[in-house]
N, CA, C and O atoms as a DFTB+ gen file, in Angstrom:
296 C
 N C O
     1  1      98.617      96.888      78.172
     2  2      98.102      96.128      79.517
     3  2      99.079      96.694      80.418
     4  3     100.239      96.866      80.042
     5  1      98.648      97.027      81.710
     6  2      99.663      97.556      82.725
     7  2     100.513      96.541      83.194
     8  3     100.154      95.378      83.377
     9  1     101.604      96.969      83.383
    10  2     102.735      95.988      84.100
    11  2     102.152      95.596      85.416
    12  3     101.369      96.297      86.057
    13  1     102.653      94.268      85.815
    14  2     102.578      93.869      87.142
    15  2     103.432      94.287      88.283
    16  3     104.652      94.164      88.176
    17  1     102.911      94.762      89.348
    18  2     103.840      95.328      90.253
    19  2     104.058      94.374      91.534
    20  3     103.172      93.701      92.060
    21  1     105.307      94.437      91.905
    22  2     105.698      93.560      93.274
    23  2     105.802      94.828      94.160
    24  3     106.606      95.703      93.840
    25  1     105.019      94.965      95.266
    26  2     105.047      96.012      96.147
    27  2     105.393      95.259      97.711
    28  3     104.772      94.275      98.112
    29  1     106.229      95.769      98.292
    30  2     106.871      95.463      99.635
    31  2     106.720      96.560     100.660
    32  3     106.955      97.717     100.311
    33  1     106.348      96.295     101.890
    34  2     106.533      97.170     103.087
    35  2     107.347      96.701     104.064
    36  3     107.112      95.633     104.629
    37  1     108.359      97.442     104.346
    38  2     109.292      97.052     105.217
    39  2     108.869      97.258     106.684
    40  3     109.020      98.379     107.169
    41  1     108.354      96.268     107.424
    42  2     107.686      96.488     108.759
    43  2     108.513      96.950     109.704
    44  3     108.033      97.416     110.737
    45  1     109.989      96.894     109.490
    46  2     110.941      97.350     110.563
    47  2     111.087      98.828     110.435
    48  3     111.892      99.421     111.153
    49  1     110.264      99.530     109.457
    50  2     110.507     100.850     109.078
    51  2     109.299     101.545     109.136
    52  3     109.274     102.721     109.501
    53  1     108.095     100.810     108.746
    54  2     106.775     101.528     108.710
    55  2     106.249     101.900     110.013
    56  3     106.184     101.082     110.931
    57  1     105.811     103.294     110.140
    58  2     105.222     103.646     111.375
    59  2     103.887     103.970     111.496
    60  3     103.369     104.670     112.367
    61  1     103.234     103.274     110.327
    62  2     101.654     103.456     110.394
    63  2     101.150     104.934     110.126
    64  3     100.163     105.344     110.736
    65  1     101.806     105.722     109.235
    66  2     101.341     106.960     109.085
    67  2     100.089     106.784     108.058
    68  3      99.268     107.702     108.066
    69  1      99.923     105.960     107.392
    70  2      98.743     105.597     106.397
    71  2      98.638     106.661     105.272
    72  3      97.556     106.851     104.716
    73  1      99.759     107.362     104.928
    74  2      99.840     107.921     103.819
    75  2      99.515     107.297     102.367
    76  3      98.948     107.809     101.402
    77  1     100.133     105.869     102.568
    78  2      99.873     105.195     101.491
    79  2      98.385     104.607     101.178
    80  3      98.011     104.131     100.107
    81  1      97.726     104.739     102.222
    82  2      96.484     104.231     102.048
    83  2      95.578     105.420     101.765
    84  3      94.506     105.230     101.191
    85  1      95.940     106.580     102.124
    86  2      95.336     107.681     101.678
    87  2      95.421     108.031     100.361
    88  3      94.540     108.751      99.890
    89  1      96.585     107.539      99.493
    90  2      96.653     107.818      98.198
    91  2      96.279     106.717      97.265
    92  3      95.922     107.051      96.135
    93  1      96.312     105.345      97.601
    94  2      96.239     104.226      97.022
    95  2      95.387     103.134      97.908
    96  3      95.847     102.033      98.211
    97  1      94.025     103.614      98.293
    98  2      93.289     102.907      99.175
    99  2      92.803     101.471      98.756
   100  3      92.394     100.612      99.538
   101  1      92.909     101.360      97.468
   102  2      92.509      99.932      96.812
   103  2      93.820      98.936      96.864
   104  3      93.681      97.736      96.631
   105  1      94.989      99.458      97.156
   106  2      96.284      98.754      97.259
   107  2      96.721      98.437      98.579
   108  3      97.234      97.356      98.868
   109  1      96.493      99.511      99.505
   110  2      97.251      99.425     100.718
   111  2      96.092      99.466     101.862
   112  3      95.055     100.098     101.661
   113  1      96.291      98.867     102.884
   114  2      95.486      98.869     104.186
   115  2      96.397      98.921     105.306
   116  3      97.621      98.886     105.187
   117  1      95.683      99.016     106.541
   118  2      96.451      98.933     107.751
   119  2      96.010      97.659     108.448
   120  3      94.842      97.283     108.549
   121  1      97.192      96.981     108.962
   122  2      96.972      95.752     109.854
   123  2      96.678      95.891     111.189
   124  3      96.547      97.071     111.514
   125  1      96.526      95.073     112.096
   126  2      96.132      95.071     113.511
   127  2      97.147      95.932     114.202
   128  3      96.780      96.710     115.082
   129  1      98.310      95.840     113.876
   130  2      99.582      96.775     114.527
   131  2      99.525      98.244     113.803
   132  3     100.443      99.016     114.080
   133  1      98.624      98.631     112.997
   134  2      98.396      99.847     112.347
   135  2      99.771     100.125     111.435
   136  3     100.228     101.265     111.364
   137  1     100.307      99.158     110.841
   138  2     101.252      99.152     109.855
   139  2     100.596      98.865     108.459
   140  3      99.601      98.145     108.377
   141  1     101.142      99.409     107.435
   142  2     100.674      99.217     105.980
   143  2     100.925      98.018     105.709
   144  3     101.881      97.444     106.230
   145  1     100.061      97.391     104.791
   146  2     100.328      96.173     104.205
   147  2      99.590      96.289     102.648
   148  3      98.754      97.138     102.340
   149  1     100.109      95.244     101.786
   150  2      99.617      95.216     100.544
   151  2      98.510      94.417     100.430
   152  3      98.632      93.214     100.658
   153  1      97.152      95.009     100.028
   154  2      96.045      94.046      99.992
   155  2      95.678      93.709      98.693
   156  3      94.980      92.730      98.431
   157  1      96.181      94.585      97.766
   158  2      95.941      94.324      96.253
   159  2      97.006      94.906      95.363
   160  3      96.765      96.081      95.086
   161  1      98.033      94.465      94.873
   162  2      99.166      94.807      94.017
   163  2      98.417      95.720      92.825
   164  3      98.850      96.805      92.439
   165  1      97.375      95.157      92.392
   166  2      96.773      95.684      91.124
   167  2      95.595      96.503      91.589
   168  3      94.657      96.425      90.796
   169  1      95.393      97.174      92.514
   170  2      94.228      97.698      93.295
   171  2      94.173      99.045      92.524
   172  3      93.076      99.552      92.289
   173  1      95.233      99.590      92.158
   174  2      95.285     101.200      91.930
   175  2      96.372     101.143      90.708
   176  3      97.283     100.317      90.646
   177  1      96.112     102.175      89.743
   178  2      97.148     102.421      88.744
   179  2      98.642     102.535      89.253
   180  3      98.881     102.850      90.419
   181  1      99.643     102.264      88.327
   182  2     100.864     102.372      88.735
   183  2     101.169     103.703      89.348
   184  3     101.739     103.784      90.437
   185  1     100.765     104.823      88.602
   186  2     101.312     106.106      88.909
   187  2     100.824     106.499      90.302
   188  3     101.455     107.234      91.061
   189  1      99.630     105.935      90.567
   190  2      98.883     106.094      91.922
   191  2      99.755     105.392      93.006
   192  3     100.005     105.942      94.078
   193  1     100.168     104.250      92.701
   194  2     100.979     103.469      93.457
   195  2     102.278     103.892      93.991
   196  3     102.696     103.725      95.136
   197  1     102.893     104.500      92.938
   198  2     104.258     105.275      92.916
   199  2     103.991     106.507      93.901
   200  3     104.739     106.679      94.864
   201  1     103.038     107.262      93.676
   202  2     102.641     108.491      94.382
   203  2     102.414     108.254      95.723
   204  3     102.805     109.095      96.532
   205  1     101.721     107.026      96.187
   206  2     101.613     106.606      97.481
   207  2     103.078     106.302      98.254
   208  3     103.282     106.684      99.407
   209  1     103.961     105.642      97.547
   210  2     105.181     105.068      97.810
   211  2     106.044     106.471      98.301
   212  3     106.578     106.686      99.389
   213  1     105.982     107.243      97.218
   214  2     106.553     108.610      97.458
   215  2     106.442     109.291      98.572
   216  3     107.397     109.860      99.099
   217  1     105.129     109.291      99.079
   218  2     104.398     110.094     100.085
   219  2     104.921     109.464     101.370
   220  3     104.972     110.216     102.344
   221  1     105.352     108.089     101.541
   222  2     105.626     107.498     102.759
   223  2     106.910     108.226     103.348
   224  3     108.020     108.281     102.819
   225  1     106.478     108.818     104.668
   226  2     107.543     109.599     105.252
   227  2     108.705     108.793     105.772
   228  3     109.685     109.408     106.193
   229  1     108.691     107.471     105.784
   230  2     109.871     106.787     106.020
   231  2     110.490     105.734     104.975
   232  3     111.314     104.840     105.166
   233  1     109.929     106.071     103.997
   234  2     110.315     105.218     102.645
   235  2     110.425     103.727     102.913
   236  3     111.409     103.046     102.625
   237  1     109.175     103.235     103.568
   238  2     109.044     102.210     103.938
   239  2     108.577     101.013     102.663
   240  3     108.681      99.789     102.742
   241  1     108.145     101.676     101.728
   242  2     107.545     100.892     100.539
   243  2     108.539     100.753      99.389
   244  3     109.176     101.742      99.027
   245  1     108.674      99.731      98.882
   246  2     109.406      99.274      97.465
   247  2     108.509      98.826      96.410
   248  3     107.760      97.858      96.539
   249  1     108.605      99.614      95.265
   250  2     107.903      99.102      94.268
   251  2     108.688      98.488      93.115
   252  3     109.727      99.056      92.779
   253  1     108.290      97.359      92.457
   254  2     109.180      96.835      91.498
   255  2     108.271      96.335      90.400
   256  3     107.099      96.033      90.625
   257  1     108.844      96.251      89.187
   258  2     108.162      95.565      87.911
   259  2     108.360      94.047      88.321
   260  3     109.490      93.581      88.467
   261  1     107.355      93.392      88.478
   262  2     107.249      91.935      88.958
   263  2     107.692      90.939      87.876
   264  3     107.871      89.775      88.231
   265  1     107.890      91.280      86.582
   266  2     108.265      90.493      85.561
   267  2     109.913      90.809      85.521
   268  3     110.683      89.853      85.615
   269  1     110.431      92.151      85.383
   270  2     111.594      92.441      85.352
   271  2     112.772      92.591      86.512
   272  3     113.990      92.455      86.398
   273  1     111.955      92.924      87.678
   274  2     112.755      93.241      88.732
   275  2     113.264      94.589      88.956
   276  3     113.862      95.035      89.935
   277  1     112.858      95.255      87.675
   278  2     113.175      96.897      87.797
   279  2     112.765      97.562      89.075
   280  3     111.594      97.391      89.414
   281  1     113.460      98.220      89.762
   282  2     113.107      99.090      90.944
   283  2     112.541     100.307      90.406
   284  3     113.206     101.077      89.712
   285  1     111.026     100.547      90.783
   286  2     110.550     101.687      90.239
   287  2     110.358     102.897      91.423
   288  3     110.034     104.061      91.189
   289  1     110.608     102.383      92.581
   290  2     110.555     103.147      93.664
   291  2     111.175     102.302      94.730
   292  3     110.894     101.104      94.772
   293  1     112.143     102.930      95.747
   294  2     112.750     104.369      95.722
   295  2     113.722     104.262      94.676
   296  3     114.411     105.236      94.371
């Protein structure tokens, strides 16, 4: 069973580049301010979510193991 992820977007950093949505469209969306938000933390496989976070040009996304608190990215 895949682990549960806790994904956060820092709105003070996000510039709305939408790379996360490009890589993990089932997990991320854009809000009315054109900033990324998490629409479903279980929407895409873990490796896809990590790849999306890695491609954020301003490192606005944090991915954690929801059970243990282990930081998976950054």
